[in-house]
C-alpha positions as CSV (number, residue, x, y, z in Angstrom):
1,M,-8.9,6.5,23.9
2,N,-6.2,3.6,25.0
3,T,-5.4,1.6,22.8
4,L,-4.2,-2.0,21.4
5,Y,-2.4,-1.7,17.8
6,F,-1.7,-5.0,16.0
7,H,0.5,-5.2,12.8
8,T,3.1,-7.3,10.5
9,G,6.2,-5.3,10.4
10,R,6.9,-1.4,10.6
11,S,6.4,1.2,7.7
12,S,5.6,4.1,6.3
13,F,2.0,3.6,7.3
14,V,2.2,1.5,10.2
15,D,4.2,4.4,11.7
16,K,1.3,7.1,10.8
17,D,-1.4,5.5,12.4
18,Q,0.4,4.4,15.6
19,Q,1.2,8.5,15.1
20,I,-2.6,9.3,15.2
21,F,-3.7,6.8,17.7
22,S,-1.4,8.7,19.7
23,A,-2.9,11.6,19.8
24,N,-5.6,10.6,21.1
25,G,-4.9,8.0,24.0
26,T,-2.2,5.8,25.1
27,V,-0.9,3.1,22.6
28,K,0.5,-0.3,22.8
29,A,2.0,-2.3,19.7
30,F,2.4,-5.7,18.9
31,S,4.3,-6.6,15.8
32,F,2.7,-9.8,14.6
33,T,5.9,-10.3,12.8
34,S,9.5,-13.1,12.4
35,S,12.6,-14.3,10.4
36,S,10.4,-18.2,10.2
37,K,6.0,-19.3,9.9
38,A,7.8,-22.2,12.5
39,F,7.2,-19.0,14.6
40,T,4.0,-18.8,14.4
41,P,2.3,-20.7,17.6
42,L,4.9,-19.0,19.4
43,L,3.7,-15.5,18.3
44,F,-0.1,-16.0,18.9
45,F,1.2,-17.8,22.8
46,C,3.1,-13.9,22.9
47,Q,0.2,-12.0,21.2
48,L,-2.8,-13.6,24.1
49,I,0.0,-12.5,27.1
50,F,0.4,-9.3,25.6
51,I,-3.2,-9.1,25.3
52,L,-4.7,-10.5,28.0
53,V,-1.6,-7.9,30.2
54,N,-3.2,-4.8,28.3
55,I,-6.7,-5.5,27.8
56,V,-8.3,-4.5,31.3
57,N,-8.0,-0.2,30.2
58,T,-7.7,-1.2,26.4
59,D,-10.7,0.7,24.9
60,L,-9.8,-0.4,21.6
61,F,-8.4,-2.8,19.2
62,V,-6.9,-1.9,15.6
63,C,-5.6,-4.4,13.5
64,Q,-3.3,-3.0,10.3
65,F,-4.8,-5.4,7.8
66,A,-6.3,-8.5,7.8
67,G,-4.7,-12.3,8.9
68,Y,-3.6,-14.5,11.3
69,H,-2.8,-11.5,13.4
70,S,-6.0,-9.7,13.3
71,F,-7.5,-13.4,15.1
72,L,-6.6,-13.0,18.3
73,P,-7.4,-9.6,18.7
74,G,-10.9,-10.1,17.0
75,L,-12.5,-13.8,19.5
76,I,-11.5,-11.3,22.2
77,A,-12.9,-8.2,21.4
78,R,-16.1,-10.4,20.6
79,L,-15.6,-12.4,24.2
80,T,-15.2,-9.4,25.8
81,G,-17.1,-6.3,24.8
82,K,-14.5,-4.3,23.5
83,K,-14.0,-3.2,20.0
84,M,-12.5,-4.0,17.2
85,L,-11.2,-2.0,13.6
86,I,-9.2,-3.9,11.1
87,V,-7.4,-1.0,8.5
88,A,-7.6,-3.3,5.3
89,G,-5.2,-2.2,2.9
90,G,-4.4,-4.2,0.1
91,T,-3.1,-7.8,0.6
92,D,-5.9,-8.6,2.5
93,C,-9.2,-8.1,0.1
94,V,-7.5,-9.5,-2.8
95,S,-7.0,-13.2,-4.9
96,F,-4.1,-13.4,-7.4
97,P,-3.8,-17.2,-7.9
98,T,-1.3,-16.9,-11.1
99,I,1.7,-15.0,-9.0
100,G,0.6,-16.8,-5.5
101,Y,-0.6,-13.2,-4.3
102,G,-3.2,-12.4,-2.0
103,N,-4.4,-13.8,1.5
104,F,-7.0,-15.3,-0.4
105,N,-5.5,-16.5,-3.0
106,K,-3.9,-18.8,0.2
107,R,-6.2,-21.4,2.4
108,F,-5.4,-21.1,5.8
109,L,-4.4,-17.9,5.6
110,R,-7.7,-17.3,3.7
111,L,-9.7,-18.9,7.1
112,F,-8.2,-16.3,9.6
113,T,-9.2,-13.4,7.2
114,I,-12.2,-14.3,6.5
115,R,-12.6,-14.8,10.7
116,S,-11.0,-11.8,11.6
117,Y,-12.8,-9.7,9.0
118,R,-16.4,-11.6,10.6
119,M,-16.0,-10.5,13.9
120,A,-14.9,-7.1,13.4
121,H,-17.0,-4.8,14.3
122,H,-15.7,-2.0,11.2
123,I,-12.8,-1.9,8.1
124,A,-11.8,0.6,7.2
125,P,-10.4,0.2,3.6
126,K,-8.0,3.1,2.3
127,H,-9.9,3.1,-0.7
128,E,-13.2,2.2,-2.1
129,T,-12.1,-0.5,-4.6
130,L,-10.0,-3.0,-1.9
131,W,-14.5,-3.4,-0.6
132,R,-15.0,-4.3,-3.8
133,Y,-13.6,-4.2,-8.0
134,D,-14.1,-4.9,-11.2
135,Y,-10.2,-6.5,-12.7
136,T,-9.7,-5.6,-16.2
137,Y,-6.1,-5.0,-16.1
138,D,-4.9,-8.9,-16.2
139,T,-6.8,-10.2,-18.5
140,T,-5.2,-14.0,-16.6
141,A,-6.3,-12.8,-13.1
142,V,-9.4,-12.2,-11.3
143,S,-11.5,-10.2,-12.0
144,A,-14.0,-10.0,-9.3
145,Q,-11.6,-8.5,-6.3
146,G,-12.3,-6.6,-2.7
147,I,-13.2,-7.9,0.5
148,Q,-16.9,-8.0,-0.6
149,A,-16.1,-10.0,-3.8
150,F,-15.5,-13.1,-1.4
151,L,-18.1,-12.7,1.5
152,P,-20.8,-12.0,-0.4
153,Q,-22.8,-12.6,3.2
154,L,-20.4,-9.9,5.3
155,Q,-22.0,-7.5,7.5
156,T,-19.6,-6.2,9.2
157,P,-19.6,-2.2,8.5
158,H,-17.1,-0.5,6.0
159,T,-15.7,3.7,5.9
160,S,-13.3,3.6,3.0
161,I,-10.6,6.5,4.9
162,P,-7.4,7.5,2.6
163,N,-3.8,7.2,3.1
164,G,-2.2,11.4,4.5
165,Y,0.3,12.5,3.4
166,D,2.3,14.8,4.1
167,P,2.9,18.3,1.9
168,Q,5.7,20.0,3.8
169,F,8.0,17.1,3.4
170,W,7.3,15.9,0.5
171,K,8.3,18.8,-2.1
172,C,10.8,19.9,-3.5
173,E,12.7,22.7,-2.8
174,E,15.4,23.5,-5.8
175,P,14.3,20.4,-8.1
176,K,17.3,19.5,-10.5
177,R,15.3,16.6,-12.4
178,I,17.4,14.6,-15.1
179,K,15.7,14.6,-18.5
180,R,13.8,11.0,-19.0
181,R,14.7,8.8,-15.9
182,F,11.5,7.2,-14.4
183,I,12.2,5.8,-10.9
184,T,9.8,2.8,-9.4
185,V,10.3,2.3,-6.0
186,S,9.7,-1.3,-3.7
187,S,10.9,-4.1,-1.3
188,G,10.0,-7.5,-0.6
189,F,11.8,-8.6,-3.7
190,E,12.7,-12.3,-1.9
191,Y,9.2,-12.7,-3.1
192,P,9.2,-14.7,-6.3
193,F,5.6,-12.7,-6.8
194,Q,6.8,-9.0,-6.5
195,K,8.1,-8.5,-9.7
196,Q,5.3,-9.0,-11.3
197,L,2.9,-7.8,-8.4
198,K,4.4,-4.1,-9.3
199,G,5.6,-4.6,-12.3
200,I,9.0,-4.4,-11.7
201,D,9.1,-6.9,-14.8
202,L,7.4,-4.3,-17.2
203,I,10.0,-2.2,-16.6
204,L,12.7,-3.8,-17.4
205,N,11.1,-5.4,-20.7
206,V,10.3,-2.1,-22.1
207,A,13.8,-0.3,-20.7
208,P,15.4,-1.5,-23.8
209,L,13.0,-0.3,-25.7
210,F,14.1,3.5,-24.5
211,P,18.0,3.9,-24.8
212,E,17.1,7.7,-24.5
213,C,15.6,7.2,-20.8
214,E,17.0,5.8,-17.2
215,F,15.4,4.0,-15.5
216,Q,15.6,3.0,-11.3
217,I,14.4,1.0,-9.6
218,V,14.7,1.8,-5.5
219,G,14.7,-1.1,-2.9
220,V,16.4,-4.0,-4.5
221,S,19.3,-4.6,-1.5
222,D,20.4,-7.6,-3.4
223,V,21.7,-6.8,-7.1
224,A,23.8,-10.1,-7.6
225,A,20.0,-11.6,-6.9
226,F,18.5,-9.4,-9.1
227,G,19.6,-10.9,-12.4
228,N,20.5,-9.0,-15.6
229,V,19.3,-5.9,-16.5
230,S,20.0,-3.0,-19.3
231,R,22.6,-0.4,-19.6
232,N,19.9,2.2,-18.8
233,V,18.3,0.4,-15.9
234,T,20.2,1.1,-12.4
235,L,19.5,-0.6,-9.2
236,L,19.1,0.7,-6.1
237,P,19.2,-0.2,-2.5
238,P,16.3,0.5,0.3
239,M,16.3,4.3,0.8
240,S,15.6,6.1,3.3
241,A,12.8,9.0,3.5
242,I,14.9,11.9,2.8
243,E,17.0,9.9,0.5
244,L,14.0,9.3,-1.4
245,R,12.5,12.8,-1.4
246,N,15.9,13.5,-3.6
247,A,15.9,11.0,-6.0
248,Y,11.7,11.8,-6.4
249,C,13.6,15.3,-6.8
250,Q,15.5,14.5,-9.5
251,S,13.3,12.3,-12.1
252,E,10.7,13.6,-14.6
253,F,8.4,10.5,-14.0
254,Y,7.1,7.9,-11.5
255,L,6.2,4.6,-12.4
256,Q,3.5,3.1,-11.4
257,L,2.8,-0.5,-13.1
258,S,1.4,-2.6,-10.0
259,M,-1.4,-5.4,-10.4
260,A,-3.0,-4.6,-7.7
261,E,-2.7,-1.9,-5.0
262,G,-4.7,-0.6,-1.4
263,F,-2.9,3.3,-2.0
264,P,0.0,3.3,-2.7
265,N,2.5,6.1,-0.9
266,A,5.2,5.6,-3.0
267,L,3.2,7.4,-6.3
268,C,1.9,9.8,-3.6
269,E,4.8,10.4,-2.1
270,A,6.8,11.1,-6.0
271,M,3.5,13.4,-6.8
272,L,3.6,15.2,-4.6
273,C,7.6,15.7,-5.0
274,G,6.5,16.9,-8.3
275,C,7.2,13.9,-10.7
276,V,4.6,12.9,-13.4
277,P,2.9,9.7,-12.5
278,V,3.2,6.5,-15.1
279,G,0.6,4.2,-13.5
280,S,-1.5,0.9,-14.1
281,A,-5.5,1.1,-13.5
282,V,-6.0,-1.0,-10.7
283,F,-7.9,0.1,-7.6
284,S,-7.5,3.3,-6.1
285,I,-3.8,4.7,-9.0
286,P,-6.1,5.7,-11.8
287,E,-8.1,7.9,-9.2
288,I,-4.8,9.1,-7.0
289,I,-3.1,9.7,-10.9
290,G,-7.1,11.6,-11.9
291,K,-5.5,13.9,-15.0
292,N,-2.0,14.5,-13.5
293,G,-0.1,11.1,-15.2
294,F,-1.2,9.1,-17.6
295,I,-2.6,5.3,-17.0
296,L,-1.3,1.9,-18.4
297,Q,-5.1,0.4,-19.5
298,Q,-4.3,-3.2,-19.7
299,R,-1.1,-4.7,-18.8
300,D,0.7,-5.3,-22.1
301,I,4.4,-4.8,-23.2
302,A,2.9,-3.0,-26.6
303,L,0.6,-0.5,-24.9
304,L,3.3,0.5,-22.3
305,E,5.5,1.2,-25.0
306,A,3.4,3.1,-26.3
307,L,2.4,5.0,-23.5
308,L,6.0,5.6,-22.3
309,K,7.2,7.3,-26.1
310,S,3.4,9.7,-25.3
311,A,4.8,10.2,-22.1
312,S,8.5,11.3,-22.2
313,S,6.8,13.9,-25.1
314,N,5.0,15.6,-23.6
315,Y,6.9,16.3,-20.4
316,S,6.3,19.1,-18.9
317,S,6.9,20.4,-15.3
318,D,3.8,22.3,-15.3
319,M,1.8,18.6,-15.4
320,G,4.5,18.4,-12.4
321,R,3.1,21.1,-10.2
322,A,-0.2,19.3,-10.5
323,A,0.4,16.5,-9.9
324,S,1.5,17.9,-6.7
325,T,-0.6,20.1,-6.1
326,S,-3.3,16.7,-6.5
327,I,-2.3,14.9,-3.4
328,A,-1.6,17.9,-0.9
329,E,-5.3,19.3,-1.5
330,R,-7.3,15.9,-1.6
331,F,-5.2,13.2,0.8
332,P,-3.5,15.8,3.3
333,I,-2.5,13.4,6.2
334,S,-4.5,15.8,8.2
335,R,-7.7,14.6,6.0
336,R,-6.7,10.8,7.7
337,K,-6.3,11.7,11.3
338,A,-9.3,13.4,11.3
339,E,-11.7,10.5,9.9
340,L,-9.7,8.1,11.3
341,S,-9.6,9.3,14.8
342,A,-13.4,10.0,14.3
343,L,-14.1,6.9,13.3
344,C,-12.5,5.2,16.0
345,L,-14.5,7.8,18.6
346,A,-18.0,6.4,17.0
347,L,-16.1,3.2,17.9
348,V,-15.6,2.9,21.5
349,R,-18.3,5.3,22.5
350,K,-21.5,2.9,20.6
């Protein structure tokens, strides 16, 4: 099975999926990304040339997320009889007008996303809530979320396949946890919506109420632009996977207070490392955490303060070990590899 793989930038989940496709045949990837939106027409032209040069021996087009970059692959797949799969991950399934986030919140991106989903032969959301979800966490947000909420007449079939993780890498041989340390990981702070989207604003507001605790925020490239923070908040730059693992192994808790998520990698990786999770009640997060952590039911500082008091006073290493076991058993990388490979092979054999 020869695959053309389209994405909008390198990331851990892009690399992992590319490795999965590589195990089944050759993979040629195209990154639809640039430093300026002005170059988007040029990207379309380069993408077209890439497809035309490689299409003869190609069995399958795969797009990591839907958007501008999935339009041409979908169109050409339909014209030539090739098959296209869209791996839906989060931003391409939602709309949050209050913070300006989500493909369905943006006029032109919405049109390209809708057309891409309609041209695709199959959609593989990373969690079933990305297909259809009744949202209650933030009362200012649109309550009906997910692809089907915005495209109720969509006929494209879907199969939900969760992300997968390597429990042999994300583990702590000799954890040296620092008491009452909370950690969270994000990126993309150059976007104005990012602090709210990832719940970083909640952490900054609640931290002064817990002077005995330490809050680490990983992924801050420009500390000066981040603004003033409480003394017990530490801003750290982006880290490698090994550095992240070491940071998790020194923390008791992991915070995932996002307004929206597809299937958050950092949450699962931190849980594998034995961090007790504290997460928001959105999309896949409650299922990921299960009974092995704490859930914030609504986006509210008072509720978060009470939840963190409960978490810090009820911490036990046994809870962290249970969190690790639950991820290793339910979401191993072998599961995603098997399910994604089977889906792709079935598509090209139709």
